[in-house]
DODOZA-119612 format. One line per 8 residues: number of its first residue (from 0); their letters; for each residue y, x negated, z of C-alpha. Coordinates in Angstrom, 2 decimals. Layout:
BEGIN
NUM = a = Y X Z ~ ...
END
This chain:
BEGIN
0 = mfnffkkd = 0.00 0.00 0.00 ~ 2.53 -2.64 1.02 ~ 0.88 -5.52 -0.87 ~ 1.73 -7.99 1.88 ~ -0.87 -10.45 0.71 ~ -0.60 -9.87 -3.00 ~ 0.99 -12.73 -4.85 ~ 1.98 -12.11 -8.44
8 = kdakelim = 1.01 -14.99 -10.68 ~ 3.72 -16.71 -12.64 ~ 3.44 -17.29 -16.39 ~ 1.98 -20.76 -15.98 ~ -0.82 -19.53 -13.72 ~ -1.61 -16.61 -16.03 ~ -1.78 -18.93 -19.02 ~ -3.95 -21.44 -17.18
16 = dqvvggqs = -6.36 -18.66 -16.21 ~ -6.48 -17.56 -19.86 ~ -7.17 -21.08 -21.14 ~ -9.74 -21.98 -18.50 ~ -11.49 -18.63 -18.91 ~ -11.47 -19.16 -22.65 ~ -13.50 -22.32 -22.22 ~ -16.28 -20.22 -20.67
24 = vllkifqd = -16.18 -17.81 -23.61 ~ -16.45 -20.70 -26.05 ~ -19.36 -22.24 -24.14 ~ -21.14 -18.88 -24.25 ~ -20.71 -18.77 -28.05 ~ -22.28 -22.20 -28.31 ~ -25.19 -21.18 -26.13 ~ -25.82 -17.67 -27.46
32 = ifkenand = -24.90 -17.93 -31.14 ~ -25.52 -21.59 -31.97 ~ -28.43 -21.86 -29.51 ~ -27.12 -25.15 -28.13 ~ -28.04 -26.45 -24.71 ~ -25.03 -26.41 -22.38 ~ -25.71 -30.04 -21.49 ~ -25.30 -31.05 -25.16
40 = vkkkelty = -21.98 -29.24 -25.62 ~ -18.93 -31.49 -25.33 ~ -16.97 -29.46 -22.84 ~ -13.97 -31.74 -23.22 ~ -13.72 -30.60 -26.83 ~ -13.89 -26.95 -25.74 ~ -10.93 -27.72 -23.48 ~ -9.02 -29.25 -26.39
48 = falavfsy = -9.73 -26.25 -28.60 ~ -8.81 -23.73 -25.90 ~ -5.53 -25.58 -25.32 ~ -4.85 -25.79 -29.05 ~ -5.29 -22.04 -29.50 ~ -3.03 -21.31 -26.55 ~ -0.41 -23.78 -27.81 ~ -0.52 -22.46 -31.36
56 = vylrlaqs = -0.05 -18.86 -30.27 ~ 2.45 -19.50 -27.48 ~ 4.73 -21.77 -29.49 ~ 4.93 -19.18 -32.27 ~ 5.04 -15.91 -30.35 ~ 6.74 -16.49 -27.01 ~ 10.27 -15.14 -26.80 ~ 11.52 -18.11 -24.76
64 = paqeketl = 13.85 -20.81 -26.07 ~ 12.08 -23.66 -27.89 ~ 12.67 -26.20 -25.10 ~ 11.17 -23.87 -22.49 ~ 8.13 -23.21 -24.68 ~ 7.55 -26.91 -25.22 ~ 7.95 -27.70 -21.52 ~ 5.57 -24.94 -20.42
72 = tdqvaldv = 3.05 -25.85 -23.11 ~ 3.05 -29.47 -21.96 ~ 2.75 -28.48 -18.29 ~ -0.15 -26.12 -18.97 ~ -1.93 -28.71 -21.13 ~ -1.60 -31.39 -18.46 ~ -2.68 -29.08 -15.64 ~ -5.67 -27.75 -17.60
80 = likslpyc = -6.76 -31.28 -18.50 ~ -6.48 -32.33 -14.85 ~ -8.44 -29.26 -13.76 ~ -11.11 -29.39 -16.49 ~ -11.85 -33.07 -17.11 ~ -13.82 -33.63 -13.89 ~ -16.27 -30.95 -15.07 ~ -16.60 -31.99 -18.70
88 = genistke = -19.52 -34.35 -18.12 ~ -17.69 -37.36 -19.52 ~ -15.98 -40.19 -17.74 ~ -12.46 -39.92 -19.13 ~ -9.15 -40.22 -17.38 ~ -6.24 -37.89 -17.91 ~ -4.31 -40.84 -19.32 ~ -7.01 -41.31 -21.97
96 = aipeyqkr = -7.40 -37.59 -22.64 ~ -3.73 -36.88 -23.35 ~ -3.45 -38.84 -26.63 ~ -6.92 -37.67 -27.60 ~ -5.87 -34.05 -27.08 ~ -2.63 -34.61 -29.03 ~ -4.66 -35.87 -31.97 ~ -7.13 -32.99 -31.75
104 = ykeydaii = -4.29 -30.48 -31.44 ~ -2.86 -31.57 -34.78 ~ -6.22 -31.01 -36.46 ~ -6.80 -27.62 -34.85 ~ -3.21 -26.48 -35.39 ~ -3.52 -26.81 -39.16 ~ -6.86 -25.01 -39.30 ~ -5.79 -22.24 -36.91
112 = gaifkeng = -2.70 -21.65 -39.05 ~ -4.88 -21.23 -42.13 ~ -6.84 -18.30 -40.69 ~ -3.89 -15.94 -40.85 ~ -3.12 -13.89 -43.93 ~ -0.68 -11.06 -44.46 ~ -2.71 -8.23 -42.91 ~ -5.34 -9.99 -40.83
120 = fddqacit = -7.57 -13.00 -40.95 ~ -8.88 -15.00 -43.88 ~ -12.68 -14.87 -43.49 ~ -13.27 -18.17 -45.27 ~ -10.68 -19.95 -43.14 ~ -12.33 -18.50 -40.03 ~ -15.66 -19.96 -41.14 ~ -13.94 -23.31 -41.75
128 = lamhlyes = -12.46 -23.17 -38.25 ~ -15.87 -22.34 -36.75 ~ -17.48 -25.21 -38.68 ~ -14.81 -27.69 -37.63 ~ -15.10 -26.57 -34.02 ~ -18.89 -26.85 -34.12 ~ -18.82 -30.33 -35.64 ~ -16.17 -31.51 -33.18
136 = vmgksanq = -17.98 -30.09 -30.17 ~ -21.51 -31.07 -31.14 ~ -20.76 -34.31 -32.99 ~ -23.02 -33.36 -35.87 ~ -22.92 -31.51 -39.16 ~ -22.77 -27.74 -39.21 ~ -24.82 -27.56 -42.43 ~ -27.96 -26.41 -40.63
144 = kmiemyva = -26.05 -23.66 -38.82 ~ -24.54 -21.70 -41.71 ~ -25.97 -18.34 -40.69 ~ -24.69 -18.92 -37.18 ~ -21.27 -19.83 -38.62 ~ -21.07 -16.41 -40.27 ~ -21.92 -14.79 -36.95 ~ -19.60 -17.00 -34.87
152 = spliaqyv = -16.54 -16.98 -37.12 ~ -15.44 -13.40 -36.31 ~ -15.93 -14.22 -32.62 ~ -13.68 -17.27 -32.98 ~ -11.13 -15.11 -34.81 ~ -11.33 -12.57 -31.97 ~ -10.81 -15.41 -29.50 ~ -7.54 -16.25 -31.28
160 = mdhiefmk = -6.59 -12.55 -31.44 ~ -7.23 -12.21 -27.70 ~ -4.66 -14.96 -27.12 ~ -2.17 -13.12 -29.31 ~ -2.75 -9.92 -27.34 ~ -2.44 -11.86 -24.10 ~ 0.96 -13.19 -25.20 ~ 2.15 -9.74 -26.18
168 = tkl = 0.96 -7.93 -23.08 ~ 1.00 -10.41 -20.21 ~ 3.99 -12.67 -20.90
END
C-alpha cells in the first residue's frame, strides 16, 4: 500500500537487467535450437552480442541527447562486463575485454543494421546475423547447422525486437 520498501529502478539498472537477462535467452537458443552443450558456448561472446544489441537499439531510439546516450551506453557496457566476465568460463580481465568488445560491437552493429527493412526484418539478413553469431560464439563454421539457422533466425530477430519494445515501453 505505502511501498515503503519498493525501490524503483533507474534506467541503468533496467537496461542492465535487460542485457543480463538477454544472455540467458541467447544461451537457451544455443542449447535448445543448436543443440550445443552449455560448457562449449562462449558466454563472453553472448555478453558481447547482448551488449551490441542493446547499444544498437538504445543509441538509435532513445530520446536523450547524444552525449547522455553515449555515456549511459558506456556505463552499462562496463558494468555488464564487470558483472558477467567472472561467469563466462574464460580468464579475461575487464581491461582485456573492453577493446575486444569494441571490436565485436563494430562487427555486430553492421550486421544488426542490415536486418531492418522498411516494414519489418530482412529474413536473409536475419539468417546472416544468426550465422555470424553462431560462428563467433562456437568458434566453428555454421555450415552444418543450416536448418537450425532457419529456426533460430526469427528468434534472434525477436530478441532484437524485444529490445526495441523495451526501449519504447520501459525507458
